[in-house]
N, C-alpha and C positions, 0 to 999 in steps of 0.2 A: 422493558419486560425481561425477566430472567430467562436464560436459555433453558430449553427443556432438557432435564437431566435424567429422566426415566420415570417409571411408574412404581410406586411403593404400595403394597397391600398392607393396611393397618388393621390388626385384629385385636379385639378385647372381648372378654366374656361377661362384662357387667355393663348396665345401662345408666348407672348414676342416680342421683348426683354423688360426687365424691372427688377426692384428690386425683386418683388414677384417671378417672374419666375426664377431669379438667385438663390434665396434661395430654391425654389422647387428643382432645379437641384442639389445644394450642399447637400441638406438634403437627397434626394433619393440616391445619390452616396455615401455620407458619412455614412449613415446607412447601406448600403449594405456592406461597408468595415468593419462594426462592427457586421456583422452577421445577419442583418435583410434583408430578401428577399423583393424586391420592385416590386410592380405592379403599374406603373404610368399610369394615365388616363389624357389625354390632349385633347384640342378641335380642334387643327389645326396642319398641317405639316408646322410649322413656325420656328422661332428661337429656341424655346424650344425643339422641336422634333429633330432638327439637333444637338443641344448641347447634348442631351441625347444619341443620336446615336453615336456621337463622343467619348463618354465614354463607349460605348458598352452596353447601356441600351436600350432595346426595350420597346416602349410605346404603349398603346392602344390609337388610335385616335378616339374620339367619339364627333362629333359636336353636339352642342345644338342650335336649330334654333328659338325657341319660348320662351316667358317669363316663361312658365312652360311646359316643354317638357316631356310628358309622355314617349315617345319613348326613350329619353335620359336616363330617370330614369330606365326604364326596361333594357336597355343595361348595365347600371352600375350594376344592380342586377344580370344579367347573368354573368358578368365578376367576380363579387364577389363570386357567387355560384361555378364557375369553379376554381378560383384561391384560394379560401378559406383563406381570410385574417383573422388575429386575431384583426385587428384594422383599422380604416379608418382615414387618416390624410388629412384634406382639407386646401385649401388656398383661401381667399377672400370670399365674401358674397354668390355668386351664388353656388359655390362648397360646401359651408357649408350647405346650404339648402338641396341640393341633397344628399350630404354625410350623413346628419342626417336622411333623409328619408330612404336611403339604410340601414343604421345601425339599424334604428327602425324595419325595416322589417326582418332583419337577426339577430337582437339582438347582435349587435357589439358595442364596444365603439368607440367614435369619438373624435378626437382632432382637433379643428378648429382654424386655425391661421389667424389673421387679421393684415394687414400690413399698414393701414392708415385710417384716418377718412372717406375718400371717400368710404371705404368698407361698411359703414352703413350711407350713406348720408340721410339726412332728406327728400331729393327729391326722394329717391329710392321707386319705386312702391311696394305697399304691404309690406312696411317695418315692420309694426307691426306683420303681419302674419309670415313673414320670421323669424323675431327675435324670435317669440314664438316657431316656429318649431326647430330652432337651440337650444334655451335655454332648451327646454323640453328634448332633447335627448343627447346633447353634454356633454361628460364626463369632458373634459377640454377645456377651451377657452384660447388660447395663444395670447398675445399681444406682438408686437416687441419692445415696450417701455412702461415705466410707464405712461408717459403723454398720450399715446394712451389708456391705460387701464382706466385712469380717464375720458377721453373724451367719450369713448364708453360704459363705465360701466352701465350708466343709460339706454342706448338704448338697450343693450344686457345684461339683468340681468342673471348672472350665479349662480348656486347653491353654497352653502358654500364650500369654498376651491377649487372651480373649475377653477378660473382664475389664470393664470400664466403669468409672463413677462419673455420672452427669447429673449435677444438681438440677432440680426443677426450677423453672422460671415462670414469671408472671408478666402480664401486660401492664407495665408500670404506669402507663399514662392513665389508666383507669383509677389509680390511687393518688393522683397528683396532689389533691388538696382535700383537707377535711371540710365537710360541708354539713349544714343542718339536714336532718332527714326525718322522715315520718316514723323511722324505727324507734327512736327514743320517745317521741311523743305518743306513739302507739302503746307504749308500756304504761302510760299514765303516771309517770314518776314526777315527784316534786322537783323544782328547779335545782335544789342543792343535792340531789341524789348522786351517789357515786355508782356509775353503771359499769359493771365488770362483765365482760362477754367471753364466752367460749364458743368456738365454731368447729363443728364436726358432727357427723352423724352418730346417733346413739349406737355404740358398739363397745365390746368389752375393753379394747385397747385404750379407749379414751379415759377410762377410769373416772367416770363422773361420780362414783360413790365417794372417792376421796374428795372431789370438788365440793360435793354437798356437805360433807363434814367440815371442810374449810369455810364454806359459806355460813354454817352455824356458828363457827368461832367469830367470824367477822360480824355477824348479826349481833352477837353479844358485846362486841366492842363499839359498834355504832349502828344506829338505825338507818344511817344514810346509805349503807351498802345495798345494792340490788344486783343479782346475778341473772344474766340471760344466757341460756344454753341454746345455741342456734344450730339446728341440723335435723335431718330426717329422723322421726321418732317411730318409724314402722317396725323397728326391731323388737320383737316380742320373744320371751317374756321380760327382756331386760328393761324396756321402758316402764313396764308396770312395776317392776322392782324399785326403780328410781323414784317413781311417784310415791310409792309406799314409804320409802326412806325420807323423802321430802316432807311427807305428812308426819312421820314419827318425830322428825327434828323440828317441827313447827315452822317450816320455811315456806309455806304457801304464799305468803305476802312478800317474801324476799327472794324467791327464785321463780323464774319463768322459763318453761320450755316453749320456744317459739315455733318449732318446726323449721322446715327448710326455707331459706330466703335466697332468692336469685341474686339480689343486688348486694353482693358482699362489700363493695366499697362503701355503700351507705351504712352498713352495719358497723364495720370496723371504724368508720369515721365518726360514729356516734358514741363510741365507748370512751370511758376515762381510762380503762386499761383492758388489755387482752390477756387471757390466761389459757395456758395449755396444761392440762392435768394428766396427760397420758402416762401409762407405765411403759409403753414402747411405741416408737414412731420411726418409720424409715426415713422420713424427711420432716415435713409439716408445712404444707402449702399455706395454711391459714396463718401461721406465724409470720411468714414472709409478707403476706398480704397486709397484716396489721402493721408491720414495720414500715412498709412502703407508704402507708397512710399516715405515718407519724403518730401511731398509737403506742404507748409504752407496753412492753411485753414482759409477762412473767411466765416462765416455762419450766417444765421438769427436765431433769437430765435423763432422758429416756432414749438416747440414740441420736436421731437426726438433729434435734434442736442444738446440741453442742457444736454442730458444724455450721449453724446459722447464727447463733447468738454468742457474743463475747460478754461474759458475766460482768456487770457493772459498767459496761461501755455502751452497748446498744440494746441491753435487755437484762433481765434478772433471772438467774437459774437457781432452782431448788431441787432437792431430792424427790424422786417419785414416791407415791404411796405414803405421803407424810402430810396429813391435813394441817397440822400446826405450822410446819415449815412453809406450806403453800399459803396459808392465811397470813403468816408473818411477812412473806415476800410481797403479797398484794398490798397489805397494810403499809408497808414501808414506802413502796413506790407511789401509792395514791396520796399518802399524807405529805410526802416530801416533794413540793412543787419543783424545787431546783433539780433534784434527782430525776423526777419524771420528765421534765423538759429536756434535760441532757440526753436521757435514754432515747426519747422520741426522735430528737434531731439526728443522733448518730445512727439510729435504726433506719431512718429514711436514707441516709447516705449509704449504708451497708446494702440495702435492698437494691438501690440503683447501681452500685458498683459491681454486685455479684449475682443478682438473681433476675435478670431480664429474660423475657421469653426469646429475644433475639439471640442472646448468648446460648441459651439451651438449644435452639434450633441449629445454630452454627455448629455446636458440639456434636449433635446427632448427624448433621450433614457430613462432618469430617469423618465420622465412623463409616458412613456409607461410602464415602470416597475411597477410604482404605480398602474396603471389601470389593468395591467395583473397579478399582484400579483407575479412578478418575481424579486422583489428587485429593485435595482437602475440602471437597464439597463447596460450601458457601464461604469458607475461610479464604483469605488472601485476595 
């Protein structure tokens, strides 16, 4: 058993499902296995609460109901006073603001992780004030990709040496082999169908409008193509707009919105190809998941994917917001069995070499060791 290294208070202001919440889950449980006691604070009894409970982790559920909720801040302070963390780890903008305030009051170091450009959108209310609060107190700012660090560095100035890039990691063993699943059969597809899948909650940055237009191009090239968009569809009015576009393009039989699926390995393992159509991504956890499963990847050059995929080696990259380029990329990869097989094989190797959850946890632990004067955390 790993030696006890201290207590970390983990704070996030969303309940999932989603990429940031998945990383929160993996970091909480991974650090616990490395000797760090976890005190997770989450806003709702949603996906993240259930996922933590399934791994035997009890979380504090503290909702925040206003733009600046003093009661929420006071509850965080009370939890910190009772649990006595040595460090506060936050995810996303709101949590970074509150976590920084708690840390300032209790003189604790803060590590604030940002997962995408929307974390610090120019439309965010009181952005300058919030950025100032975070920058003044935060000991380390972690970005999930170098492109995100470049994009947000001017908005969120950090002190000398405070910025870090730590790529997200996944539990690779869950994606060890492709296996038959009920996902494909549940779509009622013929045996010779080419199933293309996108994984991600319905939100503007995923640019599913471009993906639907690409699906129309592919449908005209071959009736074998079927697109499954897998993710939470509770985003309104965006989901309604996508359904209307699907109808206008005559794609009801060629495109399925499946809603959220818990078993991501079963989904990516059932696909003939995975597609990421986003116009901006801080990282792209689903791209790594597909690569680890040995599923060929076609992704847009939208930030994070360029740090994951090497074009023509372990995936295929195309420009964002270009339906024809996206359709051409999918068509090329799916129809060329030699290319598809090579991309899938190299993708699996890349995922295992670079994107394990163990590597991610070790990188965070090393940052904590720097701040707490305890050396390199779980490294060495």
